[in-house]
Wavefront OBJ file of the C-alpha trace (Angstrom):
o trace
v 120.353 55.500 108.647
v 121.439 58.904 109.285
v 119.142 61.289 108.048
v 120.035 62.909 105.510
v 119.786 67.570 105.193
v 116.709 67.032 102.202
v 115.312 64.293 105.539
v 116.054 67.351 107.840
v 114.765 70.009 105.606
v 111.762 68.104 104.861
v 110.922 67.698 108.765
v 111.747 71.226 109.691
v 110.160 73.059 107.120
v 107.285 75.037 107.547
v 103.504 74.086 107.563
v 104.246 70.543 108.147
v 102.023 68.117 110.109
v 104.403 68.724 113.437
v 103.700 73.126 112.936
v 100.030 72.153 112.897
v 99.744 69.708 115.509
v 101.975 72.226 118.143
v 99.421 74.620 117.275
v 101.271 76.516 115.110
v 100.813 78.930 112.414
v 103.349 77.775 109.286
v 106.045 80.962 108.485
v 104.274 81.646 105.196
v 100.397 82.043 106.445
v 102.201 84.055 109.441
v 103.786 86.387 106.441
v 100.384 87.018 104.452
v 98.553 87.801 108.068
v 101.196 90.374 108.791
v 100.673 91.712 104.883
v 96.846 92.100 105.440
v 97.587 93.860 109.290
v 99.095 96.408 107.888
v 96.799 99.205 107.553
v 97.338 101.965 104.713
v 98.706 105.271 105.162
v 95.944 107.645 105.608
v 95.977 110.719 103.037
v 97.673 113.585 104.459
v 99.764 111.009 107.664
v 102.805 110.685 107.596
v 104.405 108.501 110.814
v 106.901 109.971 112.782
v 110.061 108.053 111.772
v 108.850 109.312 108.384
v 109.222 112.874 109.544
v 112.030 111.983 111.557
v 113.906 111.154 107.848
v 112.580 113.578 106.214
v 114.002 116.225 109.007
v 117.864 114.177 108.591
v 118.105 114.731 105.216
v 116.791 118.036 105.192
v 119.346 119.039 107.832
v 122.119 117.245 106.025
v 121.041 118.605 103.275
v 121.352 122.268 104.636
v 124.717 121.196 106.501
v 126.781 119.897 103.369
v 125.771 123.349 101.493
v 126.605 125.261 104.328
v 130.090 123.482 104.846
v 131.106 123.690 101.464
v 130.069 127.211 101.070
v 132.573 127.697 104.126
v 135.033 125.635 103.870
v 138.105 127.422 102.704
v 139.884 125.700 100.025
v 137.888 123.205 99.481
v 139.738 120.830 97.312
v 142.437 120.582 99.364
v 140.419 118.667 101.868
v 139.134 116.541 99.167
v 136.017 117.865 98.489
v 134.344 120.204 95.632
v 131.834 122.632 95.476
v 129.524 121.112 92.520
v 130.243 116.921 94.522
v 128.245 118.416 97.247
v 126.071 120.664 94.901
v 125.074 117.559 94.180
v 124.949 115.408 97.290
v 122.988 118.297 98.940
v 120.342 118.161 95.916
v 120.072 114.250 96.084
v 119.582 114.738 99.857
v 116.540 117.539 99.002
v 115.087 114.994 96.094
v 114.740 112.615 99.245
v 113.568 114.315 101.417
v 110.524 116.088 99.172
v 110.446 112.242 98.126
v 108.798 110.827 101.501
v 107.459 114.207 102.321
v 105.482 113.004 99.402
v 105.750 109.019 100.983
v 107.043 107.616 98.000
v 108.736 104.470 98.905
v 111.383 104.514 96.267
v 112.646 107.517 98.161
v 111.556 105.641 101.735
v 113.525 102.845 100.354
v 117.039 104.684 99.125
v 116.959 107.022 102.006
v 117.658 103.019 103.816
v 119.780 102.040 101.962
v 122.206 105.346 102.485
v 121.441 104.202 106.371
v 122.308 101.063 106.348
v 125.265 102.194 104.224
v 125.942 105.439 107.003
v 125.333 102.341 109.167
v 128.064 99.861 107.759
v 130.824 102.857 107.878
v 130.476 104.201 111.128
v 130.480 100.233 112.974
v 134.466 100.379 111.184
v 135.249 103.762 112.701
v 133.976 102.147 115.909
v 136.679 99.435 115.089
v 139.216 101.670 114.570
v 138.685 105.381 116.811
v 141.324 106.308 119.129
v 139.574 108.254 121.708
v 136.692 107.087 123.864
v 134.664 110.319 122.531
v 135.060 109.243 118.860
v 133.912 105.381 119.961
v 130.871 106.729 122.034
v 129.643 109.031 119.202
v 130.556 106.296 116.513
v 127.762 104.299 118.812
v 125.575 106.506 119.333
v 125.237 107.385 115.525
v 124.962 103.387 115.372
v 122.548 103.050 117.564
v 119.774 106.489 116.583
v 120.358 104.429 112.798
v 119.342 101.251 113.601
v 116.817 102.665 115.183
v 115.312 105.092 112.267
v 116.345 102.179 110.302
v 113.949 99.650 112.341
v 111.163 102.057 112.236
v 110.916 102.998 108.749
v 110.666 99.515 107.472
v 107.115 99.160 109.329
v 106.968 102.407 107.417
v 107.652 101.193 103.611
v 105.310 98.138 104.686
v 102.223 100.939 105.274
v 103.300 102.373 101.692
v 102.980 98.922 100.233
v 99.634 98.865 101.400
v 98.406 101.522 100.037
v 99.734 100.534 96.641
v 98.850 97.640 96.805
v 94.918 99.062 97.479
v 95.532 100.613 94.297
v 96.181 98.118 92.631
l 1 2 3 4 5 6 7 8 9 10 11 12 13 14 15 16 17 18 19 20 21 22 23 24 25 26 27 28 29 30 31 32 33 34 35 36 37 38 39 40 41 42 43 44 45 46 47 48 49 50 51 52 53 54 55 56 57 58 59 60 61 62 63 64 65 66 67 68 69 70 71 72 73 74 75 76 77 78 79 80 81 82 83 84 85 86 87 88 89 90 91 92 93 94 95 96 97 98 99 100 101 102 103 104 105 106 107 108 109 110 111 112 113 114 115 116 117 118 119 120 121 122 123 124 125 126 127 128 129 130 131 132 133 134 135 136 137 138 139 140 141 142 143 144 145 146 147 148 149 150 151 152 153 154 155 156 157 158 159 160 161 162 163 164 165
């Protein structure tokens, strides 16, 4: 008789006797231990990854405004001044929210980073020069690094909210 999918799932499920015999901690317990190990951010603590994210947001907000103000006939290039102002405002609000250590702001910035990584990955596929490919690869690498580093910051922000609640 061949094992069914449910038999395999039961054998490989976390917390099984096989895992306990091997001396491994079940996955659910590992996750709980990892959450408890996160110490909340201090009153004025801002980890380096958070400071980098704040700086990126602020620089992008300024760059969007400067670009929109200096490009002659912006509409011909597919943009508009109100659109640029809206994007700059959103980026400035994200930077301010991250400076105030708000979880929603870091999560929103992570979403923007994920979108940027995906779009840049698609651009890498159609890159026509080596320089363009290198710029895309560097952007993907740096964005991925920042995304990864902000995950722990988000966990520490949530740990502080958990302690307050």
